[in-house]
C-alpha positions as CSV (number, residue, x, y, z in Angstrom):
1,M,0.0,0.1,0.0
2,S,1.3,3.3,-0.9
3,Y,0.9,6.3,1.1
4,I,1.0,10.1,-0.1
5,T,2.2,12.6,2.5
6,P,0.5,15.9,3.2
7,D,2.9,17.7,1.1
8,E,2.6,15.3,-1.8
9,A,-1.1,15.8,-1.6
10,T,-1.2,19.4,-1.7
11,L,1.4,19.2,-4.9
12,K,-0.8,16.8,-6.7
13,A,-3.9,19.2,-6.0
14,R,-2.0,22.2,-7.3
15,S,-1.2,20.0,-10.5
16,Q,-4.6,19.0,-11.1
17,K,-5.9,22.6,-10.8
18,F,-3.0,23.7,-13.6
19,V,-4.2,20.5,-16.0
20,R,-7.9,21.9,-15.4
21,R,-6.8,25.6,-16.2
22,I,-4.6,24.4,-19.2
23,F,-7.8,22.2,-20.5
24,I,-10.4,25.2,-20.1
25,M,-8.0,27.8,-22.1
26,R,-7.2,25.3,-24.5
27,Q,-10.6,24.3,-25.1
28,L,-11.8,28.0,-25.5
29,G,-8.9,28.4,-27.9
30,T,-9.4,25.8,-30.2
31,T,-13.1,26.2,-30.5
32,L,-12.3,29.8,-31.6
33,C,-9.5,28.8,-33.7
34,F,-12.0,26.6,-35.6
35,I,-14.4,29.4,-36.5
36,A,-11.5,31.6,-37.7
37,I,-9.4,29.0,-39.5
38,A,-12.7,27.3,-41.1
39,S,-13.6,30.7,-42.8
40,V,-10.4,31.0,-44.3
41,M,-10.4,27.2,-45.3
42,W,-14.2,27.9,-47.0
43,D,-12.9,30.9,-48.8
44,M,-9.9,28.7,-50.2
45,H,-12.3,26.0,-51.1
46,Y,-10.7,23.0,-49.2
47,N,-12.3,19.8,-49.4
48,L,-14.1,18.3,-46.2
49,F,-11.4,16.2,-45.1
50,Y,-9.5,19.5,-44.0
51,F,-12.6,20.5,-42.3
52,A,-12.4,17.1,-40.6
53,L,-8.9,17.1,-39.3
54,L,-9.7,20.7,-38.1
55,A,-12.5,19.5,-36.2
56,V,-10.3,16.8,-34.4
57,N,-7.9,19.3,-33.5
58,A,-10.4,21.4,-31.9
59,F,-12.8,19.1,-30.1
60,V,-11.0,16.1,-29.5
61,W,-7.3,17.0,-29.0
62,P,-8.3,19.1,-25.9
63,T,-9.6,16.2,-24.2
64,V,-6.8,13.6,-25.2
65,A,-4.2,16.2,-24.0
66,C,-6.0,16.4,-20.6
67,L,-6.1,12.6,-20.2
68,F,-2.3,12.4,-20.6
69,N,-1.7,15.5,-18.2
70,T,-4.2,13.9,-15.7
71,Q,-2.4,10.4,-15.7
72,S,1.3,11.5,-15.9
73,H,3.6,11.2,-12.9
74,D,4.6,14.6,-13.7
75,P,1.4,16.8,-14.8
76,V,3.3,20.3,-14.9
77,K,6.0,18.8,-17.4
78,T,3.5,17.1,-19.6
79,G,1.3,20.2,-19.5
80,H,4.3,22.2,-21.1
81,N,4.9,19.3,-23.7
82,S,1.3,19.7,-24.7
83,L,1.6,23.4,-25.2
84,I,4.7,22.9,-27.5
85,V,2.4,20.4,-29.4
86,D,-0.3,23.4,-29.7
87,C,2.1,25.5,-31.5
88,A,2.9,22.9,-33.8
89,L,-0.6,22.2,-34.8
90,G,-0.9,26.3,-35.0
91,G,1.9,26.3,-37.4
92,I,0.3,23.7,-39.4
93,W,-3.2,25.6,-39.6
94,I,-1.2,28.8,-40.5
95,A,0.3,27.0,-43.3
96,V,-3.0,25.5,-44.5
97,M,-4.5,28.9,-44.5
98,G,-2.1,30.1,-46.9
99,L,-0.3,32.7,-44.2
100,S,-3.8,34.5,-44.2
101,P,-2.5,37.9,-42.4
102,I,-5.5,38.3,-40.0
103,P,-6.2,34.9,-38.4
104,S,-2.7,34.0,-38.5
105,L,-1.6,37.0,-36.7
106,I,-4.1,36.4,-34.1
107,I,-3.3,32.9,-33.5
108,F,0.5,33.5,-33.5
109,A,-0.4,36.3,-30.9
110,V,-2.3,34.1,-28.9
111,L,0.3,30.9,-29.1
112,I,3.1,33.6,-27.8
113,A,1.0,35.1,-25.0
114,D,-0.4,31.9,-23.6
115,R,3.2,30.2,-23.6
116,Y,5.0,32.9,-21.9
117,A,2.3,33.1,-19.3
118,V,2.3,29.7,-18.4
119,G,6.1,28.9,-18.6
120,G,8.1,32.2,-19.6
121,W,11.0,32.3,-22.1
122,E,12.0,28.7,-21.2
123,L,8.7,27.2,-22.6
124,L,8.5,30.0,-25.2
125,K,11.8,29.2,-27.1
126,P,11.0,25.4,-27.8
127,A,7.2,26.3,-28.8
128,L,8.5,29.1,-31.1
129,A,10.9,26.5,-32.8
130,T,8.3,23.7,-33.2
131,L,5.7,26.6,-34.6
132,F,8.0,27.7,-37.4
133,L,9.2,24.0,-38.2
134,A,5.5,22.7,-38.5
135,L,4.8,25.8,-40.4
136,F,7.5,25.5,-43.0
137,I,7.1,21.8,-43.5
138,T,3.7,21.9,-44.0
139,W,3.7,25.2,-46.2
140,S,6.2,23.4,-48.3
141,L,4.2,20.0,-48.6
142,L,1.2,22.1,-49.6
143,G,3.0,23.7,-52.3
144,Y,3.5,27.4,-50.4
145,P,-0.1,28.5,-51.0
146,L,-0.8,32.2,-50.2
147,H,-4.4,33.9,-49.3
148,L,-3.3,37.4,-48.5
149,T,-6.6,38.6,-49.6
150,F,-9.3,40.2,-46.8
151,N,-12.8,40.0,-46.9
152,Q,-15.5,40.5,-44.2
153,Q,-16.2,37.1,-43.5
154,I,-12.6,36.5,-42.4
155,V,-12.4,39.4,-40.5
156,W,-15.5,39.0,-38.7
157,M,-14.9,35.2,-37.9
158,S,-11.3,36.2,-36.4
159,L,-12.9,38.6,-33.9
160,P,-13.8,36.2,-31.4
161,L,-10.4,34.7,-31.1
162,A,-8.9,38.2,-30.8
163,T,-11.3,39.4,-28.1
164,I,-12.8,36.6,-26.1
165,Y,-9.8,34.5,-25.9
166,M,-7.6,37.5,-24.9
167,I,-10.3,38.7,-22.2
168,S,-10.3,35.0,-20.8
169,L,-6.5,34.7,-20.6
170,S,-6.1,38.3,-18.7
171,I,-8.9,37.1,-16.2
172,V,-7.0,33.8,-15.5
173,L,-3.7,35.8,-15.2
174,R,-5.7,38.1,-12.7
175,D,-6.6,35.5,-10.9
176,L,-3.4,33.5,-10.6
177,S,-1.8,36.9,-9.6
178,V,-4.3,37.4,-6.7
179,R,-3.6,33.9,-5.5
180,L,0.2,34.1,-5.9
181,S,0.2,37.5,-3.9
182,K,-2.0,35.8,-1.0
183,R,0.4,32.7,-1.0
184,N,3.7,35.3,-0.7
185,R,1.6,36.9,2.2
186,E,1.0,33.5,4.1
187,F,4.6,32.4,3.4
188,E,6.1,36.1,4.7
189,R,3.5,35.8,7.5
190,I,5.1,32.1,8.3
191,A,8.6,33.4,7.9
192,M,7.9,36.1,10.5
193,M,6.4,33.8,13.2
194,D,8.4,31.7,15.7
195,P,7.8,28.3,14.8
196,R,8.0,26.9,18.6
197,L,6.4,29.7,20.5
198,H,3.7,30.4,17.6
199,I,4.3,34.3,18.2
200,P,5.7,36.6,16.0
201,N,9.7,36.7,15.7
202,R,11.9,39.6,16.1
203,R,11.9,40.6,12.7
204,L,8.1,40.9,12.6
205,F,8.2,42.4,16.3
206,E,10.3,45.2,15.0
207,K,8.4,46.1,12.0
208,R,5.2,46.6,14.5
209,L,7.4,48.4,16.7
210,A,8.2,50.9,14.2
211,S,4.6,51.2,12.7
212,T,3.0,51.4,16.4
213,F,5.8,54.3,16.9
214,I,4.8,56.4,14.1
215,Q,1.3,55.9,14.8
216,T,1.6,57.0,18.4
217,Q,3.2,60.2,17.1
218,R,0.4,61.0,14.8
219,D,-2.7,60.1,16.9
220,H,-1.2,60.5,20.5
221,H,-2.1,57.2,21.5
222,F,-0.6,55.4,24.5
223,A,1.8,52.5,24.0
224,Y,4.3,50.5,26.3
225,V,7.0,48.0,25.0
226,M,7.6,45.3,27.6
227,L,10.8,43.3,28.0
228,L,10.4,39.9,29.6
229,D,13.3,37.9,30.7
230,V,13.2,34.3,32.1
231,D,15.5,34.4,35.6
232,H,18.0,32.1,35.6
233,F,17.1,30.4,32.4
234,K,20.7,29.1,32.0
235,E,20.5,27.4,35.2
236,I,17.0,25.8,34.2
237,N,18.5,24.5,31.0
238,D,21.7,22.9,32.8
239,N,19.7,21.3,35.6
240,Y,16.7,20.0,33.8
241,G,17.4,20.4,29.9
242,H,16.8,22.4,27.0
243,E,13.5,20.5,26.3
244,I,12.3,22.0,29.8
245,G,13.6,25.1,28.8
246,D,11.9,25.4,25.5
247,Y,8.7,23.8,27.2
248,I,8.7,27.0,29.9
249,L,9.1,29.5,26.9
250,L,6.2,28.1,25.4
251,E,4.1,28.0,28.6
252,I,4.9,31.8,29.1
253,S,4.1,32.5,25.5
254,N,0.6,30.7,26.0
255,I,0.4,33.1,28.9
256,L,0.9,36.1,26.9
257,R,-1.5,35.2,24.2
258,Q,-4.3,34.1,26.8
259,T,-3.7,37.5,29.1
260,L,-3.0,40.0,26.5
261,S,-5.7,42.0,24.3
262,T,-6.3,41.1,20.7
263,H,-4.5,44.4,19.6
264,D,-1.3,43.7,21.8
265,I,1.4,42.4,20.4
266,P,3.6,39.4,21.8
267,A,6.8,38.2,20.3
268,R,10.1,36.2,20.7
269,F,12.8,38.9,21.2
270,G,15.6,36.4,21.2
271,G,16.9,33.5,23.2
272,D,14.8,33.4,26.6
273,E,13.7,36.8,26.0
274,L,10.2,38.1,25.0
275,A,8.6,41.0,24.4
276,V,5.4,42.8,24.3
277,I,3.9,46.0,22.5
278,A,0.8,47.0,24.7
279,I,-1.3,49.5,23.1
280,H,-4.1,51.8,24.5
281,Y,-3.2,51.3,28.0
282,K,-2.8,54.1,30.5
283,E,0.4,53.7,33.1
284,E,-1.6,52.1,36.2
285,D,-3.3,49.6,33.7
286,V,0.1,48.6,32.1
287,L,1.3,48.1,35.3
288,E,-1.2,45.9,36.3
289,L,-1.1,43.8,33.5
290,A,2.8,43.3,34.2
291,K,1.8,42.2,37.7
292,L,-0.5,39.6,36.4
293,I,2.0,38.1,33.8
294,V,4.5,38.1,36.4
295,E,2.1,36.4,38.9
296,K,1.0,34.1,36.3
297,V,4.4,32.9,35.2
298,K,5.4,32.6,38.9
299,A,2.3,30.0,39.5
300,L,3.9,27.6,36.7
301,R,4.5,23.9,37.8
302,L,6.2,21.5,36.1
303,T,4.5,17.7,36.5
304,N,7.8,16.0,36.7
305,H,10.1,18.7,38.0
306,H,8.1,20.0,41.4
307,L,11.5,21.7,42.6
308,C,12.0,23.8,39.3
309,R,10.4,27.4,40.2
310,V,10.1,29.7,37.0
311,S,9.8,33.5,37.2
312,I,10.5,36.4,34.9
313,S,11.6,39.8,35.0
314,V,9.8,42.7,33.3
315,G,11.1,46.2,31.9
316,I,8.5,48.4,30.9
317,A,9.1,51.8,28.6
318,S,6.6,54.1,27.3
319,V,6.4,55.7,24.1
320,K,6.1,59.0,25.4
321,D,9.5,58.9,27.0
322,A,11.5,57.7,23.5
323,Y,12.4,59.9,20.6
324,S,12.9,56.4,18.3
325,T,11.8,53.0,18.5
326,T,15.9,52.2,19.3
327,D,15.4,54.4,22.4
328,W,12.2,53.1,23.2
329,L,13.7,49.6,23.4
330,R,16.9,51.0,25.1
331,K,14.8,52.2,27.9
332,A,12.5,49.2,28.4
333,D,16.0,47.4,28.5
334,Q,17.3,49.8,31.0
335,A,14.0,48.9,33.4
336,L,14.7,45.3,32.6
337,Y,18.1,45.4,34.2
338,Q,16.8,47.7,37.2
339,V,14.5,44.5,38.0
340,K,17.5,42.2,37.8
341,N,19.7,44.1,39.6
342,S,17.1,44.6,42.6
343,G,16.4,41.0,42.9
344,R,14.3,39.8,39.8
345,D,10.9,38.4,39.6
346,N,9.4,41.7,39.5
347,F,8.6,44.5,37.0
348,S,9.9,48.1,36.6
349,L,8.8,50.9,34.5
350,Y,11.4,53.4,33.2
351,Q,11.1,56.5,34.8
352,D,12.0,59.8,32.7
353,P,14.0,62.2,35.2
354,K,11.1,64.8,34.1
355,R,8.3,62.3,35.2
356,L,7.1,61.9,38.8
357,P,7.8,58.0,40.0
358,S,5.1,55.7,39.6
359,K,4.0,53.2,41.9
360,Q,5.3,49.5,41.5
361,Q,4.9,46.3,42.9
């Protein structure tokens, strides 16, 4: 019995979407090409055999190509090969039409636009080579026919291909662009999240800190940055192992996510240090928040390590005391070291010399 991993299943689903998209656009294109090419062949008085071949190309080939792509181990590669076959068929029918200018140029433009949109220059190069080779061989076998005259029938029968297909192609490309943009944003979000703690990493934290700083300068909102450091974290790792250390950080991260408001931003600042951007708090409220976090961390107990005690030190700084994000972090760091130097397991708000001292725990 074979098993498909989640990644393989996702890749297979995307490949199938690619196959379906190619089928729909191919069927639309061959149908519209049938109308334009048939009008020229009618004007050139071709016998019914050529019309039958054109019908097979227009209404049978898309389904056959889709079946090949679906059953292939590499649907994307097979799909690209079938697009090259499309170019060969296009070259053949351009030759059959005697290089009739309007439908030939429209078909040529459609084939180029479609191939380049799907696979870029790497797909377009072999597609163009195949197209011109098939065109020259067919044209020479037919005795180099030319049908350069214009008439209303050919023009009108070529217009649907020039309009409907191009509009449909732009819709598909727009849809792909939107999906790609969403996927890129999701990748960026994942890249900016700490995979173990499930909170933003330092890179995202600094971006949010900068945007918060700018917003508070414009809107005069209150905001505080809190730096949280696990007390004696190295000793915990040495005595109980790094797995316990990681578990403690995860539990503290959970406490932050459960305690903070939705507009607050917790993050892993680095190593055993976490950080929080607390927005729309008054001074007494942010101090109460820091006290609650300290108490919840202090209440943590490890099931298999009853002697292990966890505590944190918290340094807080107000945006009103900072002239830049760097200065804001520096002042929170100063408050954090004040807590460490006075015994840890506590919190401290940076006090600007011009401000009155605030109450602390």
